[in-house]
Every structure is written in structure tokens, then in C-alpha cells.
C-alpha positions in Angstrom: 135.5 100.8 112.5 132.3 99.8 113.5 131.3 99.9 117.2 129.8 97.5 120.2 127.2 99.9 122.3 125.7 98.4 124.6 122.3 100.8 126.3 121.2 99.6 129.7 118.3 101.4 131.4 119.1 101.0 135.1 117.0 102.4 138.5 119.2 104.2 141.0 118.6 100.8 143.4 120.3 98.8 139.8 118.4 97.2 138.9 118.4 96.6 135.0 115.3 93.6 134.0 111.8 94.1 133.6 112.4 97.7 132.3 109.1 98.1 130.9 107.9 97.9 133.8 109.5 101.9 135.7 111.2 103.3 132.5 108.3 105.2 130.6 107.0 107.7 133.1 111.0 109.3 132.2 110.1 108.8 128.4 110.1 112.8 127.9 110.6 114.2 124.1 114.1 114.6 124.6 114.7 111.1 125.5 112.3 109.4 122.7 114.7 111.5 120.3 118.0 110.0 121.7 116.9 106.4 121.7 115.2 107.2 118.0 119.2 108.8 117.3 120.8 105.6 118.8 118.8 103.7 116.5 118.5 104.6 113.0 122.8 105.5 114.7 122.9 101.3 114.9 122.3 98.9 111.5 122.7 95.6 113.3 121.2 94.7 117.2 123.2 91.5 119.1 121.5 90.7 122.1 120.7 87.7 124.6 118.2 84.9 125.2 115.8 87.3 127.8 115.7 90.2 125.8 115.2 88.2 122.4 112.2 86.8 124.1 110.9 90.0 125.4 111.2 91.9 122.3 110.5 90.0 120.3 106.8 90.2 122.2 106.2 93.3 121.0 108.6 94.1 118.3 107.3 92.0 115.4 103.5 93.1 115.3 104.9 96.9 116.4 103.6 100.3 114.2 104.9 104.0 114.6 105.4 106.9 112.8 108.8 107.4 113.4 110.6 104.3 111.4 111.5 102.9 115.0 109.4 99.4 114.1 110.3 99.0 111.0 113.9 100.3 111.6 113.9 97.6 115.1 112.2 94.4 112.1 114.4 95.2 109.3 118.1 95.6 110.9 120.3 92.2 111.1 119.9 91.6 114.2 122.0 88.3 116.0 121.1 86.0 119.3 123.6 85.4 121.6 122.2 81.3 123.1 122.9 77.9 123.1 119.4 77.0 123.5 117.1 78.8 121.0 116.9 76.9 118.4 114.1 78.5 115.0 114.3 82.9 115.9 110.4 84.1 114.8 111.4 87.6 114.7 112.6 88.3 111.3 116.2 89.4 110.5 117.2 86.7 112.7 120.6 84.8 113.7 121.7 82.6 116.7 124.9 81.7 117.6 125.7 80.1 120.4 128.1 81.6 123.3 131.1 80.4 122.2 130.8 82.3 118.6 130.4 85.5 120.5 133.5 86.9 120.7 134.2 85.4 116.7 131.0 87.0 116.2 131.8 90.3 117.4 135.3 91.2 115.9 133.2 90.1 112.4 131.1 92.4 112.6 132.9 95.1 113.8 135.1 94.8 110.9 132.1 95.1 108.1 131.3 98.0 106.9 128.5 99.9 108.8 126.7 101.5 111.1 127.5 100.6 114.9 126.2 97.4 116.8 123.9 97.9 119.4 123.3 96.1 122.2 120.0 96.0 124.6 120.3 95.7 128.1 122.6 94.2 130.5 124.0 90.7 130.8 125.6 87.0 130.4 126.9 89.3 126.5 127.6 92.2 127.8 129.5 90.2 130.1 131.5 88.6 127.8 131.8 92.3 125.4 134.2 93.7 128.3 136.0 90.6 128.8 136.3 90.2 125.4 137.7 94.0 125.5 134.7 94.1 122.5 132.2 96.7 124.4 133.6 100.4 123.0 130.4 102.2 124.5 128.2 101.4 127.8 125.7 103.5 127.5 123.8 103.4 131.2 119.5 105.7 131.3 120.1 105.9 134.9 116.4 106.0 136.3 115.5 108.2 138.8 113.3 105.5 140.5 113.4 102.7 143.6 112.2 99.7 141.6 112.9 97.3 144.6 111.8 93.7 144.0 113.7 90.6 145.4 116.4 90.0 143.3 118.5 91.2 141.6 120.5 91.4 137.8 124.0 92.6 139.0 125.4 95.0 136.8 128.8 93.7 136.2 128.3 90.6 139.1 129.5 87.9 135.9 132.4 90.6 134.5 136.1 88.9 136.2 139.1 91.4 137.4 138.0 94.9 136.8 137.0 96.7 134.7 137.3 100.8 134.6 135.4 103.4 132.5 135.7 106.6 132.0 132.9 109.2 131.4 132.4 109.9 127.2 129.6 112.5 127.8 125.9 112.9 130.1 122.9 114.2 129.4 120.2 115.1 130.8 116.5 115.5 131.0 113.7 117.3 132.3 111.9 114.1 132.9 115.3 113.2 135.4 116.1 110.8 133.9 119.9 110.8 132.7 122.4 109.3 130.3 125.9 108.0 131.7 127.9 106.4 128.6 131.2 105.1 128.8 134.0 103.6 127.1 136.5 101.0 128.5 140.3 101.8 130.1 142.8 100.3 128.9 
């Protein structure tokens, strides 16, 4: 069965929004290789509308030497949104929030590679609430971002969300990737 893996960048003060503004100083060769391998171990992408809006501004016209842009642009993409109607990014399907659990169950049963979900928000909270998230990878960056507002990482999870450490990897830049799996 395919797994759904959430991969989220987070600062040490808990900020998860606008990672394009504060993560790149910590992207060394090892972290770049991990990100590349993570993407290529998946063949579908699930995201919320806000992540879609961030990605659509970059990925459709991106080019690179390692195939990452081609992979992002060619893989199946599922945007969970009740407001987005006509996605401009190729190979993108929009599903309503109420349809997410059924979609996730269906995707997990289909043959193929794992499913990646970048960013943290209502989609991740819904996957956790339904017991459909298989792994949470927190890319803990050694920076305090601050700012007037922060998206709380687990704010929308109802009940007791417990995890076990499934793995970790540290990079010379100070970035640490912590992989957790939900317990029971």
C-alpha cells in the first residue's frame, strides 16, 4: 500500500508559512539530495490551495539539471479546495475538502509510489484526523523567523495526536529532518 508523507519546513520558533523566505540558507548538498530522493520516491502530490498558489508561481516554468522540475510538473497533483475551479498547472485535479478522505484512501490503494504532501495546514490536519497520514517529516531549521502571525503546526488536530520517532537526519548546515509516524 502506498503511504502519504507530509514534508514540512519549520523554524525553531514554530513558523511554517512562507518557507521560501527563510529555508534556502540551510539547503546544503545533503539536504538537496534528500529532497530530490524524497520527491522521486513519490508519484503523486496532495496539497491545499495555499500551497498550490505558492507552487503555481514557480514550478510550471521552472527548469533544472536534476529533473526535479520535470518531476513536479509531470506528476499527478491533487489540490484540496472548495474555491479553486480551473487549475492552470498541468496534471492537476481539484477535490473538495469533504472528498479528501475518500481520495486519500483511493490513492493509497492504487499501485504506485508514495504520495507526498508539502506544507502544513488544513489538509494535513484532515489526514491526521482520519488516520490517513503515514509519516510527518519536519525539516527543523535553526532559525527564529518570528513575525506577527504564525500558523500553528498542529492547531487543527482534534484530540490526542501522538507520534513515534521513525528516523532523523542531521546536516552540516544545522538543518535536522525528523520523521515521525502516528501512533495507533
